[in-house]
C-alpha positions, 0 to 999 in steps of 0.5 A: 881586578883593578890594575890602575885607577886614573882620576882627573878633576873630580871634586878635590882631586886634581889628578891621580894615577894609582897602581893597585894590586891583587890580594888584600889592600887597605886605605887609611886617612883622616876623616874628611881626607877624601876616601869617599871621593875615591869610592865615588869615582869608582862608583861612576865607573860602575854606572852610578848616576853622575852630578856635574857638581862633582867636577873640580871647581874651575875645570870644564870636565872630569875623567875617571878611568880604570884598567882591569885584568879579566883573565881569570873571569869568563866575561868574553861572552859579554864583549862578544854579545855587545860587539866590544873589543875584548882584551882579557889583560887590559879592559878599560872603563872610562867615564867623562863628565862635563860642566854642562851636565853631559856624561859619556861612558866607554868600554875599551874606547867604545861608547856605550850606554850607561846601563851597559857599563853598569851591567859590566861593573856589577860583574867586576866590583862590589862596593860594600858601604855602611848603607849596604847594612840596610840590605838586611831589612830587605827580603829580596837581599836575604833571598838572593844570598840564599840563592847564591849559596844554593847555586840554583841558577838552573832551577831559578831559570826553569821556575822563571820560564814556568812562571812567565808562561803561567802569568801570560796564560792568566793575563789572557784568561783575565783579558778574555773574561773582560772581553766577555763581560764587555761583549755581554753588556753590549750583547742586546744592542749588538744583536739588535744592530746585527738583526737590523742589517740582516733584515735589510737583506743587503746585497753587494752592488745593490745600491749602484744598480738601484741608483741607475734604475731610479735615474732611468725611471725618473727620466722615462718620458724624456728617454722614450721621446728621444728613442721614438724620434731616433727610431722614426729617423731610422725607420720612417716608411719613405724618409727613414735613413735605413730605407734611403740607404737601402735604395742607395745600395740598390742603385749602386748594385744596378751599375756594378756590372758596368762600372766595376770601380763602384763595387768597393763603395757598394760593399761598404754601403752594404756593411753600413746598411746592415749595422744601421738596420741592427741599431734600429732594431736595438733602439726599437727594443729599448723603446719597448722596455722603457715605460714610466712605472711610478710604483716601481720608482717609488719602491726603488726610492724607498729601498735607496732611502733605507740604504742611505739611512743605514749608512748614515746611522753607522757612519759608512759610505756603501753597502759593502761597508754595511755588509762588513759591519754585519759580518763583524757583529756576527763574529762577535755574537758567535764569540759570545755564544762560544765564549764559555767554552773558550774560557773553560779551555783557557782556564784549564790551560792556566791551571795546568801551567799553574801546576807546572809553576808550583812544581818548579817552585817546589824544586827551587824551594828544596835548593833553598832549604838545603842552602839555608842549612849551609848558611846557618852552619857557616855563619856560626863558624864565622861569627863565633871567632868574631866575638859572638860565642853564643851566636844563633843564626837561622835562615827561615824559609817560609812559603808565599804566593807564587811570584817572580822569584818563587814561592819562598820568602827568606828571613835571617834571624839572629841572637847574640846569646842563648837567653834572647829569642831569635829575631830578624837580624836588623832589629836586634843586632847592634852596629858592631854585630851587623858589621860582623854579620855582613862581613861574614855574609860577604865572605861566604858570598864571595866564595860562590860568586868570585867577584874580581874586586870587593871594596869594604868601606868601614866594615869595621864600624863598632868593633876594635882590638882582637875582633878587628884583627879577626875581621882582617883575617877574614878579608885576607882569606877572601883575597886569596886566589888573586882576588882583590879585596880593599878595605877602607879602615880607621883601625890599625889592626886591620890596616896592619894586615893589608898586603898593600897600604894606601893613604888618602890625605888632604892638603891646602894649596894656593889653588885650594884644597886637594886630596891625594892618594899614595901607596906607602912604603914599609917605613911609612906604614909603620908611621901611619899605623903608629899614628892610628894607634896614638894620634898625632904625637907618635911615641916610640911605644906606638912605633914598636906596637905598629911594627909588632902589628905589621909582623903579625904579633899581637 
């Protein structure tokens, strides 16, 4: 619950520090005094969007800060999960706005994203303003009420998991169908291109080998001439290098026995002779292999032209890339050939997951149907004392297609008397009746959710007298067990029931208009309620009436 609220430089508020208490409290003040400003400031702490125009004129920034007591609420996991210091008795939320349009949010002095502040705020405070009555038009709000009363978190989680698995399989099935359709539209062209590459009988490294052979055949005469000349130089009958080297070796061998130092030279010459003789033989072999073959050259160039043409057509630079394309297209064709079986298996899997989701939805629906009965009973019990003695309230649970929240849609049907047929509450209930319906729903929900703080902004619209007093008693009941319920009200019957009473008022100063908020003393409360009863001119009768209201007399 909120222990303390601090506001500085926010619209008409210069600076405000207010201590708040557990239990039922009321806020009163004339229209336009600034009650909505207080709510707006609290809304910023709950993560609502900020507007730099809300900063007080002349100030460069505004600050809103609240201290919360979380000791009765299991919120430590939130702080641990988000790496924020946890203090159960003093949790501080702070929002800062600058005139330049910048906004910063803090939880226990740790800077946080606005979404994180909003996530925590939703677990701390519920503000019910008049526009929230429009929620009665929203199917998802009505279903959420049913789920809260049902306490079906386990069933909703099970259904959510089952539905997510089904939706994933369905998406995969639809994607496979789209892929199959796309592939089949391209199948003829794909098969033509794949056959074209297959008919080319491509081989790895083929292009490099053919290019080398083409180069050799194109220069066959030049190569053969060079080899012939080299062979003559090495193997000429008398002038050949090999023969001259042999003769030189013979001459040195003849003196080796009389001139030992030449032995090493003779051995080196012998090695050179063997190497040159081997080289000469290899050159001779190359001469025999080299032969100009125009037919072979033409065949090679034709083959290379085909390879180059295929590469250009498919925008690649090598035979290896052509082979990769061929393999890719073969896999696609195989997938097309096998797609019917793949689709059949996936459709079977999707159908099984759909059945599981339906079963989970049915289990969830049972909890909602039971909760609907409870809501109908409780709403009648709450609305009859609020001045609708012949009320009929029905929670209609109807089937719908599987969706993220199950297979049910919920409608709240209402009739204030026995002669009028049940119709959607938002269509037939008056403003006062809608206010009583929403208060009753909130009272029922608060018992299940156990929010620390609930703020009602003029929930008493359209009611007065005894009915207002009954509504105050409901809010008192909601405030039990250290819950904090705050009601902004114009009705003295509600204001008198508050355990604590705050007044918001506006005053003109030399610096401009200012809004202030103060906690009233018992004497001040008598005067405030008397004024609410009789207007500005407070009579002794009004004061006495105020005392009686505060004492619980009616």
